[in-house]
C-alpha positions in Angstrom: 0.0 0.0 0.0 1.1 3.5 -0.9 0.3 6.6 1.1 0.5 10.2 -0.3 1.1 12.8 2.4 0.3 16.3 1.2 0.8 19.4 3.4 -2.4 21.6 3.4 -1.8 25.1 2.0 1.8 24.6 2.8 3.2 28.1 2.5 0.3 29.5 4.5 0.7 26.7 7.1 4.4 27.6 7.5 3.4 31.2 8.3 0.8 30.1 10.8 3.2 27.8 12.8 5.0 30.9 14.2 2.0 33.2 14.2 -1.0 31.5 15.9 -3.0 34.7 15.6 -3.4 33.9 11.9 -5.5 30.8 12.6 -9.1 31.1 11.3 -8.0 34.3 9.5 -7.7 34.6 5.7 -4.0 34.4 4.7 -2.4 34.6 1.2 1.3 34.3 0.2 2.6 36.2 -2.9 5.1 35.2 -5.6 8.4 36.9 -6.2 8.4 40.7 -6.1 5.0 40.4 -4.4 3.3 39.8 -7.8 0.6 37.2 -7.7 -1.2 35.0 -5.1 0.5 31.5 -5.0 -0.9 30.2 -1.7 -4.3 30.7 0.1 -5.8 29.6 3.3 -9.3 28.0 3.2 -10.7 31.3 4.6 -9.1 33.2 1.7 -10.5 30.7 -0.8 -14.0 31.2 0.7 -13.6 34.9 -0.1 -13.2 34.1 -3.8 -9.5 34.8 -4.1 -8.2 32.8 -7.1 -4.7 31.3 -7.5 -2.5 33.5 -9.6 -4.5 36.7 -9.0 -2.2 39.8 -9.3 -2.0 41.4 -5.9 -2.6 44.9 -7.1 -6.1 43.8 -8.1 -7.0 42.7 -4.6 -4.9 45.0 -2.4 -7.9 47.2 -1.4 -10.1 44.1 -0.9 -7.4 42.5 1.3 -7.3 45.6 3.5 -11.1 45.7 3.8 -11.4 42.0 4.7 -8.3 42.1 6.9 -6.5 39.5 4.9 -2.9 38.7 6.2 -0.6 39.1 3.2 3.0 37.7 3.1 5.9 37.8 0.7 7.4 34.4 -0.2 9.9 33.2 2.4 11.5 30.2 0.6 14.2 29.8 3.2 11.6 29.1 5.8 9.4 26.9 3.6 12.4 24.8 2.5 13.5 24.2 6.0 10.0 23.3 7.2 9.7 21.0 4.3 13.0 19.2 5.2 11.7 18.7 8.8 8.4 17.2 7.6 10.1 14.9 5.1 12.7 13.7 7.7 9.9 12.9 10.1 8.0 10.9 7.5 10.9 8.4 7.3 10.2 7.6 11.0 6.8 6.1 9.9 8.0 4.6 6.6 11.7 4.2 5.8 10.9 3.9 2.0 9.8 7.4 1.2 9.8 9.3 -2.1 9.9 13.1 -1.8 7.7 14.1 -4.7 7.7 17.9 -4.2 8.3 20.5 -1.4 5.0 19.6 0.2 4.2 16.0 -1.0 5.8 12.6 -0.4 4.8 9.0 -1.2 5.3 6.4 1.6 5.5 2.6 1.3 3.2 1.1 3.9 3.9 -2.5 2.9 5.4 -3.8 6.2 3.8 -5.8 8.9 0.9 -3.3 9.1 -2.6 -4.8 9.2 -4.4 -3.7 6.0 -7.5 -3.1 8.2 -5.6 -0.6 10.3 -4.2 1.6 7.4 -6.6 4.4 8.3 -5.4 4.3 11.9 -1.8 4.5 10.7 -2.8 7.5 8.5 -4.4 9.3 11.4 -1.4 8.6 13.6 1.0 10.1 11.0 -1.3 13.1 10.6 -1.5 13.8 14.4 2.2 13.3 14.9 3.2 15.7 12.1 0.8 18.3 13.4 2.2 17.9 16.9 5.9 17.8 15.9 6.0 20.4 13.2 2.6 22.3 13.3 1.9 21.5 9.7 -1.5 20.0 8.9 -1.6 17.3 6.2 -4.0 15.2 4.2 -3.2 11.6 3.5 -4.5 9.3 0.7 -3.9 5.6 0.8 -4.2 3.2 -2.1 -2.5 0.2 -3.8 -0.4 2.4 -6.0 0.6 6.0 -6.6 -2.3 7.0 -8.9 -5.0 5.7 -6.6 -3.2 7.2 -3.6 -3.2 10.6 -5.4 -6.9 10.3 -6.1 -7.5 9.3 -2.4 -5.5 12.2 -1.2 -7.6 14.6 -3.3 -10.8 13.1 -1.8 -9.4 13.5 1.7 -8.5 17.1 1.1 -11.7 18.2 -0.8 -14.0 16.5 1.7 -11.9 17.6 4.7 -11.6 14.0 5.9 -7.9 14.2 6.7 -7.3 10.6 5.8 -9.0 8.5 3.1 -8.1 5.0 1.9 -9.0 3.2 -1.3 -8.1 -0.4 -0.6 -11.4 -2.1 -1.6 -12.4 -2.2 -5.3 -16.0 -1.1 -4.5 -14.7 2.1 -2.9 -12.3 2.6 -5.8 -15.1 2.3 -8.4 -17.3 4.7 -6.5 -14.6 7.4 -6.1 -13.4 7.0 -9.7 -16.9 7.4 -11.0 -17.0 10.8 -9.3 -13.5 11.9 -10.4 -13.3 14.0 -13.6 -10.8 12.7 -16.2 -8.8 15.9 -15.9 -8.2 15.3 -12.2 -6.4 12.0 -12.8 -2.7 12.2 -12.1 -0.7 12.2 -15.4 -3.7 13.2 -17.6 -2.9 16.7 -19.0 -5.2 19.1 -20.7 -4.6 17.8 -24.2 -5.0 14.1 -23.1 -8.2 15.0 -21.3 -9.5 16.8 -24.5 -8.8 13.6 -26.6 -10.6 11.4 -24.0 -13.6 13.7 -23.7 -14.0 13.6 -27.5 -14.3 9.8 -27.2 -16.9 10.2 -24.4 -14.5 9.2 -21.6 -15.2 11.8 -18.9 -14.5 10.0 -15.6 -11.7 8.1 -14.1 -13.9 5.0 -14.0 -14.5 5.1 -17.7 -10.7 5.4 -18.2 -10.2 2.4 -15.9 -12.5 0.3 -18.2 -10.6 1.4 -21.4 -8.7 -1.2 -23.4 -5.0 -1.1 -22.6 -3.8 -1.4 -26.1 -6.1 1.5 -27.2 -4.9 3.6 -24.3 -1.3 3.0 -25.3 -2.1 4.0 -28.9 -4.0 7.1 -27.9 -1.9 8.3 -24.8 1.4 6.4 -25.3 2.9 4.1 -22.7 2.2 6.6 -20.0 -1.6 6.4 -20.6 -1.4 2.6 -20.6 0.3 2.7 -17.2 -2.3 5.0 -15.8 -5.1 2.5 -16.9 -3.2 -0.3 -15.3 -2.8 1.6 -12.0 -6.5 2.6 -12.0 -7.2 -1.2 -12.1 -5.1 -1.7 -9.0 -1.7 -2.7 -10.4 1.5 -0.9 -9.4 3.4 0.3 -12.4 5.2 3.3 -10.9 7.7 2.3 -8.3 8.9 4.7 -5.5 12.0 6.7 -6.5 13.9 6.3 -3.2 16.9 8.1 -4.6 16.2 11.3 -6.5 17.5 11.2 -10.1 20.6 13.3 -10.7 19.9 16.8 -12.0 20.7 17.6 -15.6 20.9 21.3 -15.0 20.7 23.9 -12.2 19.2 27.3 -12.8 19.1 30.5 -10.6 17.3 33.6 -11.7 15.2 36.3 -10.0 13.1 39.2 -11.3 14.5 42.5 -10.0 12.5 44.7 -7.7 13.1 47.7 -10.0 14.3 47.8 -13.6 17.9 48.5 -14.1 20.2 49.1 -17.1 23.4 49.4 -15.1 25.9 46.8 -16.1 27.5 46.6 -12.6 24.1 45.8 -11.1 23.6 43.0 -13.6 27.1 41.7 -12.9 26.5 41.7 -9.1 23.2 39.9 -9.5 24.7 37.3 -11.8 27.6 36.7 -9.4 25.1 36.2 -6.6 23.1 33.7 -8.5 26.2 31.8 -9.6 27.3 31.4 -6.0 23.9 29.8 -5.2 24.2 27.5 -8.2 27.7 26.5 -7.4 26.8 25.6 -3.8 23.9 23.4 -5.0 26.1 21.7 -7.6 28.9 20.9 -5.1 26.4 19.7 -2.5 25.3 17.0 -5.0 29.0 16.3 -6.0 28.4 17.4 -9.6 30.4 19.3 -12.2 29.2 21.4 -15.2 30.4 21.1 -18.8 28.5 24.2 -20.1 27.2 27.5 -18.7 24.4 29.7 -20.1 23.7 33.3 -19.2 20.5 35.1 -20.1 18.9 38.5 -19.5 15.6 40.1 -20.5 13.6 43.2 -20.2 10.1 43.5 -18.8 7.8 42.4 -21.6 4.8 44.1 -19.9 6.4 47.6 -19.8 6.3 50.2 -22.5 10.1 50.5 -22.6 12.1 49.0 -25.6 12.3 45.2 -25.5 15.4 43.0 -25.6 16.3 39.6 -24.5 19.3 37.4 -25.3 21.3 34.4 -24.0 24.6 32.8 -24.6 25.9 29.3 -23.9 29.6 28.5 -23.5 30.8 24.9 -23.6 33.7 24.4 -21.3 36.9 22.5 -22.2 36.9 20.9 -18.8 34.0 20.2 -16.5 34.2 22.2 -13.3 32.4 23.1 -10.1 34.7 26.0 -9.2 32.6 29.1 -8.7 35.8 31.2 -9.5 36.2 29.5 -12.9 32.6 29.7 -13.7 32.4 33.3 -12.8 35.0 34.2 -15.4 32.9 32.5 -18.1 29.6 34.0 -16.9 31.0 37.5 -16.9 32.4 37.1 -20.5 29.0 35.9 -21.6 27.2 38.8 -20.0 29.6 41.3 -21.7 28.7 39.8 -25.1 24.9 39.8 -24.7 24.6 43.1 -22.7 23.3 46.2 -24.6 23.0 49.7 -23.3 19.8 51.8 -23.4 17.6 49.0 -22.1 16.1 48.5 -18.7 16.4 44.9 -17.6 14.0 42.9 -15.4 15.9 39.7 -15.0 19.3 38.0 -15.4 20.1 34.4 -14.7 22.5 31.6 -15.1 22.1 27.9 -16.0 24.7 25.2 -15.3 24.3 22.5 -17.9 25.8 19.1 -18.8 26.1 18.1 -15.2 28.0 15.0 -14.4 29.4 13.3 -11.2 32.7 14.5 -9.9 34.1 11.0 -10.3 34.0 11.4 -14.1 36.5 14.3 -14.1 39.6 13.8 -16.1 43.1 15.1 -15.5 43.7 18.5 -17.1 46.6 19.1 -19.4 46.9 22.6 -18.1 46.2 24.3 -14.7 45.5 21.1 -12.9 47.4 22.4 -9.8 45.3 25.6 -9.8 42.1 23.6 -10.1 43.0 21.5 -7.1 43.6 24.7 -5.2 40.1 25.9 -6.3 38.6 22.7 -5.0 40.0 23.2 -1.6 39.0 26.9 -1.7 35.4 25.9 -2.6 35.2 23.4 0.2 36.3 26.1 2.7 33.8 28.6 1.4 31.0 26.1 1.5 31.8 25.3 5.1 31.9 29.0 6.1 28.6 29.7 4.3 26.9 26.7 5.9 28.0 27.8 9.4 27.8 31.6 9.2 25.4 32.2 6.2 25.9 32.8 2.5 26.6 36.5 3.0 29.4 36.0 5.4 32.0 35.8 2.7 32.0 36.4 -1.1 34.3 36.9 -4.1 35.7 40.4 -4.6 34.1 43.7 -3.4 30.4 43.4 -2.9 28.2 46.5 -3.3 24.6 47.1 -2.1 22.0 44.6 -3.4 19.2 47.2 -3.1 19.4 48.2 -6.7 18.5 44.7 -8.0 17.1 42.5 -5.2 13.5 41.3 -5.2 10.8 43.2 -3.5 9.7 41.4 -0.3 8.0 44.0 1.8 5.8 41.6 3.7 8.4 38.8 4.3 8.3 37.0 7.6 11.3 36.1 9.7 13.4 33.0 8.9 12.5 31.6 12.3 14.3 28.3 11.9 17.5 29.2 10.0 18.7 32.6 11.3 19.6 33.2 14.9 18.8 36.9 14.7 15.3 36.0 13.6 14.5 33.2 16.1 11.0 33.5 17.6 11.1 35.5 20.8 8.4 35.2 23.5 8.0 38.1 25.8 
């Protein structure tokens, strides 16, 4: 049996953990630069606030209805997610982290199948007690049915819902629109609707060979899973990344080359830390920049990819290449909204080959990067940096309503008076 644990309104729930006064109050969380609504509490949903709504359209409404509004605090959300996922391994050692707020658990141990709901409620209660995050849990014989069960648990406010018996499965599948089946996208749902297949139960009864012809092997696997077979195993080890990207929209438009260079260096440092944490090296680097396509100013965007002679995870080496790329694609007389870097062609460090030139310098770089990573991990990313660092205010994101990083910064630890 597979259980899907999904954190309810995750970003909002993280904010509420450290601010109990927000309970039973409408709360929304905004995207980068306080642009659009990306998370809503149930109270905010009841007021009719839609996902993706630009904040400027509801700012007066939010003030009138006393809606609590927060800027995205990804540092806090990421740390809270890590705590939840680590605790889930206490209940099921075989756990697949599917997203920042979802995880699949393998319940196939000595657990009595008749007590799966009890196990689900136990997990839900313990997570709420230990982390403060409310969750919904769906249980089924495979990932697809667990996903549907989780949706039922969340929509009906049941907390835990299991689909172990075929009679219950058929009843729920008959009430599930085809577009709500995990793995069925908009185009696939359109094809199936044209054939008169509008519910998950009708898809379950579809011929496998016809499903494969119409929806490829993915569709055939979905049909098999709707019939109770397990075709999608748990990914206990995340697949290695093929690329790492870091980019942010600026709080204000800027055409200053130095500002763009500072922002690019900052993003590269983050990419380099992620890459080294996963023991990878890059064989190519891409730099891109773009103006704001919604403004009335002249428009321009460009990118440049540089293939490296030797794979590297040295931020110093990569910075030389990213700066050269920025020089080539930068143009004056434009106001830019975003700049970013992509590290591509990632491969394990073990596949590195000996360099014909500068091998000694690269070995020094490796030791330097190890030291910098340890310092950043202990004292924060801003404790040490390459070269002279200017103020970030000219290009950093707007986050006027950002909460404290309660769990990752000593200066912002929750204080009780």
